[in-house]
C-alpha positions as CSV (number, residue, x, y, z in Angstrom):
1,M,94.6,108.4,88.6
2,S,95.8,104.8,88.5
3,G,96.5,105.1,84.8
4,T,99.1,107.8,85.3
5,F,101.2,105.8,87.8
6,Q,104.5,104.4,86.4
7,E,106.1,101.5,88.3
8,S,109.8,102.0,89.2
9,K,112.4,99.9,87.4
10,R,113.7,97.1,89.6
11,E,117.4,96.7,89.9
12,Q,118.6,93.4,91.4
13,T,122.4,92.5,91.0
14,S,123.0,90.4,94.1
15,L,125.1,87.3,94.1
16,A,122.2,84.9,94.4
17,A,119.9,86.8,92.0
18,P,120.3,84.7,88.8
19,V,119.6,81.4,90.7
20,E,116.9,82.9,92.8
21,R,115.0,84.2,89.8
22,R,114.9,80.8,88.3
23,I,113.8,79.2,91.5
24,L,111.1,81.8,92.1
25,S,109.8,81.5,88.5
26,W,109.6,77.7,88.9
27,L,107.7,78.1,92.2
28,A,105.3,80.7,90.8
29,S,104.3,78.5,87.9
30,R,103.4,75.7,90.3
31,M,101.5,77.7,92.9
32,P,98.0,76.4,93.5
33,A,95.3,78.7,92.1
34,W,93.9,79.4,95.6
35,V,97.3,80.9,96.7
36,N,97.7,84.6,95.9
37,S,100.4,87.2,96.5
38,D,98.6,88.6,99.6
39,H,98.7,85.1,101.2
40,L,102.5,85.0,100.6
41,T,103.0,88.5,102.0
42,V,101.2,87.6,105.2
43,L,103.2,84.4,105.4
44,G,106.5,86.4,105.1
45,F,105.4,88.8,107.8
46,L,104.3,86.1,110.2
47,A,107.5,84.3,109.6
48,F,109.5,87.4,110.6
49,G,107.5,87.6,113.8
50,G,108.1,83.8,114.4
51,A,111.8,84.4,114.0
52,G,111.8,87.1,116.5
53,I,109.8,85.1,119.0
54,S,112.1,82.1,118.5
55,Y,115.2,84.2,119.1
56,G,113.6,85.4,122.3
57,L,113.0,81.8,123.4
58,T,116.7,80.8,122.8
59,G,117.3,81.9,126.4
60,L,115.4,78.8,127.5
61,D,116.8,76.4,124.9
62,P,119.4,77.1,122.1
63,A,117.5,74.6,119.9
64,W,115.1,77.4,119.1
65,L,117.7,78.6,116.7
66,H,116.5,75.9,114.4
67,A,113.0,77.4,114.5
68,V,114.6,80.8,113.7
69,N,116.1,79.2,110.5
70,A,112.8,77.6,109.6
71,C,111.1,81.0,109.9
72,L,113.8,82.7,107.8
73,F,113.1,80.2,105.0
74,L,109.4,80.8,105.3
75,N,110.1,84.6,105.2
76,W,112.2,84.2,102.1
77,F,109.5,82.1,100.5
78,G,106.6,84.5,101.2
79,D,108.5,87.8,100.8
80,S,110.3,86.9,97.7
81,L,107.6,84.9,95.9
82,D,104.7,87.3,96.4
83,G,105.8,89.8,93.7
84,T,107.0,87.0,91.4
85,L,103.6,85.3,91.6
86,A,101.8,88.6,90.9
87,R,103.9,89.2,87.8
88,H,103.6,85.6,86.6
89,R,99.8,85.9,86.8
90,N,99.7,89.5,85.5
91,H,97.9,90.5,88.7
92,L,100.1,93.6,89.3
93,R,99.2,96.2,91.8
94,P,102.4,98.2,91.9
95,R,101.5,100.9,94.4
96,Y,99.7,98.5,96.8
97,G,102.3,95.9,96.4
98,F,105.3,98.2,97.0
99,Y,103.7,99.8,100.0
100,V,102.4,96.7,101.8
101,D,105.5,94.7,101.1
102,H,107.8,97.3,102.6
103,V,105.7,98.3,105.5
104,T,105.4,94.7,106.5
105,D,109.2,94.3,106.0
106,T,109.8,97.3,108.3
107,A,107.5,95.9,111.1
108,G,108.9,92.4,110.6
109,S,112.5,93.6,110.8
110,L,111.7,95.4,114.1
111,M,110.3,92.1,115.5
112,L,113.3,90.1,114.4
113,V,115.8,92.5,115.9
114,L,113.8,92.9,119.2
115,G,114.0,89.1,119.4
116,L,117.8,89.2,119.0
117,A,118.0,91.9,121.6
118,V,116.3,89.8,124.3
119,S,118.2,86.7,123.3
120,P,121.5,85.7,125.0
121,Y,123.3,86.2,121.6
122,M,123.3,89.9,121.0
123,S,123.5,92.9,123.4
124,A,120.7,95.5,123.2
125,G,123.0,98.3,122.2
126,I,124.3,96.4,119.1
127,A,120.7,95.4,118.2
128,L,119.6,99.0,118.4
129,A,122.5,100.2,116.2
130,L,121.7,97.4,113.7
131,L,118.1,98.4,113.5
132,I,118.9,102.1,113.0
133,A,121.5,101.3,110.3
134,F,119.0,99.0,108.5
135,F,116.2,101.6,108.7
136,M,118.6,104.4,107.4
137,L,119.5,102.2,104.4
138,S,115.9,101.3,103.8
139,I,114.7,104.9,103.9
140,N,117.5,105.9,101.5
141,T,116.3,103.2,99.1
142,Y,112.7,104.3,99.2
143,L,113.6,108.0,98.7
144,A,115.8,107.0,95.8
145,T,113.0,104.9,94.3
146,H,110.7,108.0,94.3
147,A,113.4,110.5,93.1
148,L,115.2,108.3,90.5
149,G,112.5,105.9,89.4
150,T,114.7,102.9,90.1
151,F,114.1,100.4,93.0
152,Q,117.5,99.1,94.1
153,L,117.0,95.7,95.7
154,S,120.7,95.1,96.4
155,F,123.8,96.9,97.5
156,W,127.4,95.7,96.8
157,K,126.0,92.3,95.6
158,F,124.1,91.8,98.8
159,S,120.3,91.7,99.1
160,P,117.9,90.4,101.8
161,T,118.4,86.9,100.4
162,E,122.1,86.9,101.1
163,L,121.5,88.5,104.5
164,R,119.0,85.7,105.4
165,L,121.6,83.1,104.3
166,L,124.3,84.7,106.4
167,L,122.0,84.9,109.4
168,A,121.0,81.2,109.1
169,I,124.6,80.1,108.9
170,G,125.4,82.3,111.8
171,N,122.6,80.7,113.8
172,L,124.1,77.3,113.3
173,G,127.5,78.7,114.3
174,L,125.9,80.0,117.6
175,L,125.1,76.4,118.6
176,V,128.8,75.6,118.5
177,H,130.5,78.9,119.4
178,P,128.3,81.7,120.7
179,T,131.3,83.8,121.5
180,A,134.4,85.1,119.6
181,T,137.8,86.0,120.9
182,L,139.4,89.2,119.6
183,A,142.7,90.6,120.9
184,G,142.5,88.2,123.9
185,R,139.0,89.3,124.9
186,Q,135.7,87.4,124.5
187,Y,132.7,89.0,122.8
188,L,129.3,87.6,121.8
189,L,129.6,86.3,118.3
190,Y,126.6,88.3,117.1
191,D,127.9,91.4,118.8
192,V,131.0,91.1,116.5
193,G,128.9,90.2,113.5
194,G,126.3,92.9,114.3
195,A,129.0,95.6,114.6
196,I,130.5,94.6,111.2
197,A,127.0,94.7,109.7
198,V,126.4,98.2,111.1
199,V,129.6,99.5,109.7
200,G,128.8,97.9,106.3
201,M,125.3,99.2,106.1
202,L,126.4,102.7,107.1
203,A,129.1,102.6,104.4
204,M,126.4,101.5,101.9
205,F,124.2,104.3,103.1
206,V,126.9,107.0,102.7
207,A,128.1,105.7,99.3
208,S,124.5,105.5,98.0
209,A,123.5,108.9,99.4
210,V,126.5,110.6,97.8
211,S,126.0,108.8,94.5
212,N,122.3,109.6,94.4
213,T,122.9,113.3,95.3
214,I,125.4,113.7,92.6
215,R,123.2,112.0,90.1
216,L,120.2,114.1,91.0
217,Y,122.2,117.3,90.9
218,R,123.3,116.5,87.4
219,M,119.7,115.8,86.4
220,E,118.5,119.1,88.0
221,P,121.5,121.5,88.2
222,R,121.2,125.1,89.2
223,H,121.1,127.5,86.2
224,G,124.6,127.3,84.7
225,G,125.8,125.1,87.6
226,R,128.1,122.2,87.1
227,I,129.5,119.5,89.3
């Protein structure tokens, strides 16, 4: 059964991808032999949880935002390097790796957004909308991977790496200005940023869903049908 499985083609066109690939390749070639891809996956997952807990603790002290940023770095390190290390060592487990990586990302994202929801920086409604939009985009990606054989890691030049960077920069901004003024009214800075992110992700979802549907229809048209 394992011999018939064909790994999906990875498509990564984000802004940071060229530099990130070189950094990850350099790191993978220098990883100690006792470190394997599973260790890195666990590190990335625990870092996601740490970021969520740290967000929750910002209600006691905003300095916990620095801990959030440290956890975001550790999450990038573990989540981005696990697959690179497996490929570097030719220890590929495509089905296992794909499933475990994304099921931990799903649970980790939930913990991160729950932490934001209980922090003083984002309202629960915006956090819920953000989580739903993210899950919709993720589900679309996984379905397209199965149907089209291409795993798209980025949308409109944005990937999880760019999102981590934006979140880290935003966290530093929260220490100075946790609110934003629009049309004479004050809003939580992350409510504004979260609303923009929700609109952006929903737009990506719609654009990708329409594009994938047209592509699949052309691959599998009705008899004599055209589009």
